[in-house]
C-alpha positions as CSV (number, residue, x, y, z in Angstrom):
1,X,-63.2,37.3,-6.3
2,X,-62.2,35.9,-9.7
3,X,-58.9,37.9,-9.4
4,X,-58.1,36.4,-6.1
5,X,-58.8,32.9,-7.3
6,X,-56.5,33.5,-10.3
7,X,-53.9,35.2,-8.3
8,X,-53.8,31.9,-5.9
9,X,-53.7,29.7,-8.6
10,X,-50.9,31.6,-10.4
11,X,-49.0,32.1,-6.9
12,X,-49.7,28.0,-6.3
13,X,-48.4,27.2,-9.7
14,X,-45.2,29.4,-9.5
15,X,-44.3,27.8,-6.1
16,X,-45.2,24.2,-7.3
17,X,-42.8,24.8,-10.2
18,X,-40.0,26.2,-7.9
19,X,-40.6,23.2,-5.5
20,X,-40.5,20.8,-8.4
21,X,-37.2,22.3,-9.8
22,X,-35.9,22.3,-6.4
23,X,-36.6,18.6,-5.9
24,X,-35.2,18.0,-9.3
25,X,-31.8,19.5,-8.7
26,X,-31.5,18.0,-5.4
27,X,-32.2,14.5,-6.7
28,X,-29.6,14.8,-9.4
29,X,-27.0,16.0,-7.0
30,X,-27.7,13.2,-4.7
31,X,-27.3,10.8,-7.5
32,X,-24.1,12.4,-8.4
33,X,-22.9,12.2,-4.7
34,X,-23.8,8.7,-4.7
35,X,-21.8,7.9,-7.6
36,X,-18.8,9.8,-6.5
37,X,-18.9,7.8,-3.1
38,X,-19.2,4.4,-4.9
39,X,-16.0,5.5,-6.9
40,X,-14.3,6.6,-3.8
41,X,-15.2,3.3,-2.1
42,X,-13.8,1.4,-5.0
43,X,-10.6,3.4,-5.0
44,X,-10.4,2.8,-1.2
45,X,-10.9,-1.0,-1.8
46,X,-8.3,-0.8,-4.4
47,X,-5.7,1.0,-2.3
48,X,-6.4,-1.4,0.8
49,X,-5.6,-4.4,-1.7
50,X,-2.4,-2.9,-2.7
51,X,-1.5,-2.1,0.9
52,X,-1.9,-5.6,1.7
53,X,0.3,-6.8,-1.4
54,X,2.9,-4.5,-0.7
55,X,2.8,-5.6,3.1
56,X,3.2,-9.3,2.1
57,X,6.1,-8.2,-0.3
58,X,7.8,-6.3,2.2
59,X,7.6,-9.3,4.7
60,X,9.0,-11.7,2.0
61,X,11.9,-8.9,1.4
62,X,12.7,-8.9,5.2
63,X,13.1,-12.6,5.3
64,X,15.2,-12.5,2.3
65,X,17.3,-9.7,3.6
66,X,17.8,-11.6,6.9
67,X,19.1,-14.8,5.0
68,X,21.6,-12.6,2.9
69,X,22.9,-10.9,6.1
70,X,23.0,-14.2,7.8
71,X,25.1,-15.6,5.0
72,X,27.2,-12.5,4.9
73,X,27.9,-12.9,8.7
74,X,28.7,-16.5,7.9
75,X,31.2,-15.6,5.0
76,X,32.7,-12.9,7.3
77,X,33.5,-15.5,10.0
78,X,34.9,-17.8,7.2
79,X,37.0,-15.0,5.9
80,X,38.5,-14.2,9.4
81,X,39.2,-18.0,10.0
82,X,41.1,-18.1,6.4
83,X,42.8,-14.9,7.3
84,X,44.2,-16.4,10.6
85,X,45.2,-19.8,9.0
86,X,47.0,-17.7,6.1
87,X,48.8,-15.7,8.9
88,X,49.7,-18.9,10.9
89,X,51.1,-20.4,7.9
90,X,53.0,-17.5,7.0
91,X,54.3,-17.2,10.6
92,X,55.2,-21.0,11.1
93,X,55.4,-22.4,7.5
94,X,53.2,-25.3,8.6
95,X,49.3,-25.6,7.9
96,X,47.3,-24.9,10.8
97,X,45.2,-27.9,12.5
98,X,42.1,-26.0,12.3
99,X,39.0,-27.1,10.3
100,X,39.1,-25.1,7.3
101,X,35.8,-24.0,5.8
102,X,34.7,-25.2,2.4
103,X,35.1,-22.9,-0.4
104,X,31.7,-21.1,-1.3
105,X,29.7,-22.6,-4.1
């Protein structure tokens, strides 16, 4: 009977030790996972902020590009008008009576 009780105590102690070790290692892994999740969330937030900033810069650059393209079209139209006036002057010897654009600044 004493042997049975001793065997039960030893088996219970070993099983308890194994369960405690298992619980301890799982809690450490859980803490590591939580830290990793927090780091990934922080990186995600940082990337979202960078994305928003880049989108805002992209919109600003698009508006500036539209302004430049409009000015380029305006200058091309003025250049055509000046070329026509030069051609008229060369062929007739008289200044054409069209409104000439002001020189660019």
